[in-house]
C-alpha positions in Angstrom: 28.8 -37.5 -41.4 25.5 -38.5 -39.9 25.5 -39.4 -36.2 23.6 -42.4 -35.1 20.9 -41.8 -32.4 17.9 -43.4 -30.9 15.8 -41.4 -33.4 17.7 -42.8 -36.3 17.7 -46.3 -34.9 14.0 -46.1 -34.4 13.4 -45.0 -38.0 15.6 -47.8 -39.3 13.8 -50.4 -37.2 10.4 -49.1 -38.3 11.5 -49.3 -41.9 12.7 -52.9 -41.5 9.4 -53.9 -39.8 7.4 -52.3 -42.7 9.6 -54.2 -45.2 9.2 -57.6 -43.4 5.6 -57.3 -42.0 3.8 -54.7 -44.1 0.3 -56.1 -43.6 0.7 -55.8 -39.8 2.8 -52.7 -39.5 1.3 -50.3 -42.0 -2.2 -50.5 -40.4 -0.7 -49.9 -37.0 1.2 -46.9 -38.4 -2.0 -45.6 -39.9 -3.9 -46.0 -36.6 -1.1 -44.2 -34.6 -0.8 -41.5 -37.3 -4.5 -40.8 -37.0 -4.3 -40.6 -33.2 -1.3 -38.3 -33.3 -3.0 -36.0 -35.8 -6.1 -35.8 -33.6 -4.2 -35.3 -30.4 -2.0 -32.6 -31.9 -5.0 -30.8 -33.3 -6.7 -30.8 -29.9 -3.5 -29.7 -28.1 -3.1 -26.8 -30.6 -6.7 -25.8 -30.2 -6.1 -25.8 -26.4 -3.1 -23.4 -26.8 -0.4 -25.9 -26.0 3.0 -24.7 -27.1 4.2 -28.2 -27.7 1.3 -29.4 -29.8 3.7 -29.9 -32.8 6.2 -32.3 -31.1 4.2 -35.5 -31.6 3.3 -34.4 -35.1 7.0 -33.9 -35.9 7.8 -37.4 -34.7 5.0 -38.7 -36.9 6.4 -36.9 -39.9 9.8 -38.3 -39.2 8.4 -41.9 -38.9 6.4 -41.6 -42.1 9.4 -40.1 -43.9 11.6 -42.9 -42.8 9.3 -45.6 -44.1 8.0 -43.7 -47.2 10.1 -45.6 -49.9 9.3 -49.0 -48.5 5.6 -48.1 -47.8 5.2 -46.7 -51.3 6.3 -50.1 -52.8 3.8 -51.9 -50.6 1.0 -49.5 -51.5 1.8 -49.9 -55.2 1.6 -53.7 -54.7 -1.7 -53.3 -52.8 -3.1 -51.1 -55.7 -2.0 -53.6 -58.3 -3.7 -56.4 -56.4 -6.9 -54.4 -56.1 -6.7 -54.0 -52.3 -7.4 -50.9 -50.2 -4.2 -49.0 -49.2 -3.1 -49.8 -45.7 -1.6 -46.4 -45.2 -3.0 -43.0 -46.2 -0.2 -40.5 -47.0 -2.9 -38.1 -48.2 -4.0 -37.7 -44.6 -0.7 -35.9 -43.9 -0.2 -34.2 -47.2 -3.8 -32.9 -47.8 -5.3 -32.7 -44.3 -2.4 -31.8 -42.0 0.3 -29.9 -43.9 -1.8 -27.1 -45.4 -3.4 -26.4 -42.0 0.0 -26.0 -40.4 1.3 -23.8 -43.2 -1.7 -21.5 -43.0 -2.1 -21.1 -39.3 -1.3 -17.6 -38.1 0.0 -18.7 -34.7 1.9 -21.8 -35.8 5.3 -21.9 -34.1 5.0 -18.4 -32.6 7.3 -19.2 -29.7 9.3 -22.1 -31.0 11.0 -23.6 -34.0 8.6 -26.3 -34.8 8.6 -28.9 -37.6 12.2 -28.0 -38.4 14.6 -30.6 -39.5 16.6 -32.4 -36.9 19.9 -34.0 -37.4 
């Protein structure tokens, strides 16, 4: 059985907000995602051992809203509008860099699944 936690409740709330207010929430998610990626990259370059923690939270948030966000993005595409959230930023720009870093997670279990 899955236990309910603040993390789970936050993900549920974010998904509800995306569903009800996509034009307001998805651009805010995109802005925060970009900021977290930049901050995590800077922290990693500076040698911080906890550089991955905000990135893990961002992955969790994006994963929680993915089905709802994908529906919104498809509607935006059909209407000829620019996408309000760029999943490629994570999948193309961030994930490969994490997977190829030689020192990634040297002293910790990072980007692992949490329950």
